[in-house]
C-alpha positions as CSV (number, residue, x, y, z in Angstrom):
1,X,2.1,3.3,-28.1
2,X,-0.8,1.6,-27.5
3,X,0.9,-1.8,-28.6
4,X,3.8,-0.7,-26.6
5,X,1.7,0.0,-23.4
6,X,0.2,-3.5,-23.7
7,X,3.9,-5.0,-23.7
8,X,4.5,-3.2,-20.6
9,X,1.2,-4.8,-19.0
10,X,2.8,-8.3,-20.2
11,X,5.9,-7.6,-18.3
12,X,4.3,-6.9,-15.2
13,X,2.8,-10.4,-15.1
14,X,5.4,-11.9,-17.1
15,X,5.7,-15.1,-14.4
16,X,2.2,-15.9,-15.3
17,X,2.1,-15.7,-19.4
18,X,1.5,-18.6,-21.5
19,X,4.2,-19.7,-24.0
20,X,2.9,-17.6,-27.0
21,X,2.8,-14.6,-24.9
22,X,6.3,-14.9,-23.9
23,X,7.6,-15.4,-26.9
24,X,6.1,-12.3,-28.1
25,X,7.5,-10.4,-25.5
26,X,10.9,-11.8,-25.9
27,X,10.6,-10.6,-29.7
28,X,9.6,-7.3,-28.5
29,X,12.7,-7.1,-26.1
30,X,15.3,-7.3,-29.1
31,X,14.1,-3.9,-30.5
32,X,12.7,-2.2,-27.2
33,X,15.2,-0.8,-24.7
34,X,12.8,1.0,-22.7
35,X,11.2,-2.4,-22.4
36,X,14.5,-4.1,-21.8
37,X,15.2,-1.5,-18.8
38,X,11.6,-2.3,-17.4
39,X,12.3,-5.9,-17.7
40,X,15.5,-5.8,-15.8
41,X,13.9,-3.8,-13.2
42,X,11.1,-6.5,-12.7
43,X,13.9,-8.9,-12.3
44,X,15.8,-7.2,-10.0
45,X,12.6,-6.8,-7.8
46,X,11.8,-10.5,-8.3
47,X,15.1,-11.6,-7.0
48,X,14.3,-9.7,-3.8
49,X,10.9,-10.8,-3.1
50,X,11.7,-14.5,-4.0
51,X,13.3,-15.4,-0.5
52,X,10.5,-14.2,1.1
53,X,8.2,-16.8,3.1
54,X,4.9,-17.6,1.2
55,X,2.0,-16.4,3.1
56,X,-1.3,-18.2,2.5
57,X,-4.2,-16.0,2.6
58,X,-7.2,-17.4,4.5
59,X,-9.5,-20.1,2.8
60,X,-12.4,-18.3,0.7
61,X,-10.5,-14.9,0.7
62,X,-9.9,-14.7,-3.1
63,X,-13.6,-15.7,-3.5
64,X,-14.8,-12.9,-1.1
65,X,-12.7,-10.1,-2.8
66,X,-13.8,-11.0,-6.2
67,X,-17.6,-11.2,-4.9
68,X,-16.8,-7.7,-3.5
69,X,-15.5,-6.2,-6.7
70,X,-18.4,-7.7,-8.8
71,X,-20.9,-6.6,-6.2
72,X,-23.3,-3.7,-7.5
73,X,-22.8,-0.3,-5.6
74,X,-25.7,1.6,-4.6
75,X,-26.7,5.0,-6.5
76,X,-24.4,7.8,-6.5
77,X,-25.7,11.1,-4.7
78,X,-24.5,14.2,-6.3
79,X,-24.7,17.5,-4.0
80,X,-26.7,20.0,-6.2
81,X,-26.5,22.7,-3.6
82,X,-24.6,25.9,-4.1
83,X,-21.0,25.9,-3.2
84,X,-21.6,28.7,-0.7
85,X,-24.4,26.6,1.0
86,X,-22.1,23.5,1.4
87,X,-19.3,25.8,2.7
88,X,-21.2,27.3,5.4
89,X,-23.2,24.3,6.4
90,X,-19.6,22.3,6.9
91,X,-18.4,25.6,8.8
92,X,-21.5,25.2,11.0
93,X,-21.2,21.7,11.8
94,X,-17.4,22.4,12.6
95,X,-18.7,25.0,15.3
96,X,-21.3,22.6,16.4
97,X,-18.3,20.0,17.3
98,X,-16.0,22.2,18.8
99,X,-18.8,23.7,21.1
100,X,-19.8,20.1,22.1
101,X,-16.3,18.6,22.4
102,X,-14.3,21.4,23.9
103,X,-10.5,20.7,23.8
104,X,-11.2,17.2,23.1
105,X,-12.8,18.0,19.8
106,X,-9.9,20.5,18.8
107,X,-7.3,17.6,19.6
108,X,-9.6,15.3,17.6
109,X,-9.8,17.5,14.5
110,X,-6.0,18.2,14.5
111,X,-4.9,14.6,14.6
112,X,-4.2,12.4,11.4
113,X,-3.2,8.9,11.9
114,X,-1.2,8.6,8.8
115,X,0.8,11.5,9.9
116,X,1.6,10.4,13.1
117,X,2.7,6.9,11.4
118,X,5.2,8.9,9.4
119,X,6.7,10.3,12.5
120,X,7.1,7.1,14.2
121,X,8.7,5.4,11.0
122,X,11.1,8.2,10.6
123,X,12.6,6.9,13.5
124,X,13.3,3.5,11.6
125,X,14.9,5.3,8.7
126,X,12.0,6.0,6.7
127,X,12.2,9.1,4.4
128,X,8.6,10.4,3.0
129,X,9.4,12.3,-0.3
130,X,7.3,14.7,-2.3
131,X,5.9,13.0,-5.3
132,X,4.0,14.3,-8.5
133,X,3.5,10.7,-9.8
134,X,0.0,9.2,-9.9
135,X,-1.0,5.8,-8.4
136,X,-2.4,3.3,-10.8
137,X,-3.8,0.8,-8.1
138,X,-7.0,2.1,-6.1
139,X,-6.3,2.5,-2.4
140,X,-9.2,-0.1,-1.8
141,X,-7.2,-2.7,-4.1
142,X,-4.1,-1.6,-1.7
143,X,-6.3,-2.2,1.5
144,X,-7.5,-5.9,0.2
145,X,-3.7,-6.8,-0.5
146,X,-2.6,-5.5,2.9
147,X,-5.7,-7.3,4.6
148,X,-4.7,-10.7,2.6
149,X,-1.4,-10.8,4.2
150,X,-2.2,-9.4,7.4
151,X,-6.0,-9.8,8.7
152,X,-7.5,-6.8,11.1
153,X,-8.9,-3.6,10.7
154,X,-7.5,-0.9,8.3
155,X,-7.0,2.6,10.3
156,X,-5.7,4.8,7.8
157,X,-4.4,4.6,4.0
158,X,-2.2,7.2,2.4
159,X,-0.4,7.3,-1.2
160,X,3.4,8.2,-0.2
161,X,6.7,8.3,-2.1
162,X,8.9,6.4,0.3
163,X,12.5,5.2,0.4
164,X,14.9,3.8,3.5
165,X,18.4,3.2,3.3
166,X,18.2,0.0,5.1
167,X,15.5,-1.6,2.8
168,X,16.6,-1.7,-0.8
169,X,13.1,-2.8,-2.1
170,X,12.3,0.8,-1.9
171,X,15.1,1.7,-4.5
172,X,17.7,4.7,-4.3
173,X,14.9,7.3,-5.6
174,X,12.0,6.0,-3.5
175,X,8.9,4.4,-4.4
176,X,5.3,5.2,-4.9
177,X,3.2,3.1,-2.4
178,X,0.0,3.3,-0.7
179,X,1.1,3.2,3.2
180,X,-1.8,0.9,4.9
181,X,-2.0,0.8,8.6
182,X,-3.6,-2.2,10.2
183,X,-4.8,-2.9,13.7
184,X,-4.0,-6.8,13.4
185,X,-6.8,-9.5,14.4
186,X,-5.5,-12.3,16.9
187,X,-2.3,-12.8,18.5
188,X,1.1,-12.0,17.7
189,X,2.7,-12.1,14.3
190,X,5.1,-15.0,13.8
191,X,8.6,-14.2,12.2
192,X,12.2,-14.9,12.4
193,X,15.0,-12.7,13.3
194,X,15.7,-10.9,9.9
195,X,12.7,-11.9,7.9
196,X,12.5,-10.1,4.4
197,X,8.8,-9.3,5.0
198,X,9.6,-7.0,8.0
199,X,11.7,-4.1,8.1
200,X,15.0,-4.6,10.1
201,X,13.9,-2.0,12.4
202,X,10.9,-3.9,13.6
203,X,12.6,-7.5,13.8
204,X,12.6,-8.6,17.4
205,X,15.3,-11.0,19.1
206,X,12.4,-13.5,19.2
207,X,10.1,-14.9,16.7
208,X,7.0,-13.1,17.7
209,X,6.1,-9.4,17.2
210,X,3.1,-8.1,18.9
211,X,2.6,-4.4,17.5
212,X,-0.6,-2.2,18.0
213,X,-0.5,-1.2,14.3
214,X,1.2,-2.9,11.2
215,X,2.2,-0.6,8.6
216,X,2.0,-2.5,5.0
217,X,3.6,-0.8,2.0
218,X,1.8,-1.7,-1.3
219,X,3.5,-0.7,-4.8
220,X,0.8,1.9,-5.9
221,X,1.8,1.0,-9.6
222,X,2.0,-2.7,-9.5
223,X,-0.2,-3.5,-6.7
224,X,2.2,-6.0,-5.3
225,X,3.2,-6.6,-1.4
226,X,6.6,-4.7,-0.7
227,X,7.3,-4.3,2.9
228,X,5.7,-4.4,6.3
229,X,6.8,-2.5,9.5
230,X,5.4,-2.1,13.1
231,X,4.6,1.0,15.0
232,X,2.8,2.0,18.3
233,X,-0.4,3.2,17.7
234,X,-1.0,7.1,18.5
């Protein structure tokens, strides 16, 4: 089983393999039907992504990301107070917020940016499905991937299983993705009508889109860019 998992990892980055590793993968595929199906799925996905225009990250981004990964973190604080005490303190804080903020505080506590985005994206054909799958990619890594394509400020991140009948890249049964919403930095985003990196519901008649929010879907298992959409910030 451990050896089988090793071949699955090699298939996930097959385009980067050295000739000896590629030869090992080909020999394994001759005797493994599961991996042949997985390889076919990867080939179909690569065929969909191949026409996409290549986006060049800003200079030095790779070095910054790698340095951030290697940077040591501070000590982890573990709250050793009894559960009843933590619950009481949290309830007390909520009361203070409600008293201080009045109706505005109630509105803020009930607002969830990712949920608002789901409502907006549903108008473009997106369906959000229930899923019991687990992500293999951390949310912070999904954020870094999204920001590599679209610099700006991340406003929310949510794990979702999503499908869209007008976007085959999500598949017929949906795809587990990190949904990263970004407030874009700078001016409008340059695109072309029918661009493959942007869903059809967001493409404009001109070659400029200037959204208040960009929603980026990153595959939660492989960590690759899937598709982007535009939305008005709530």
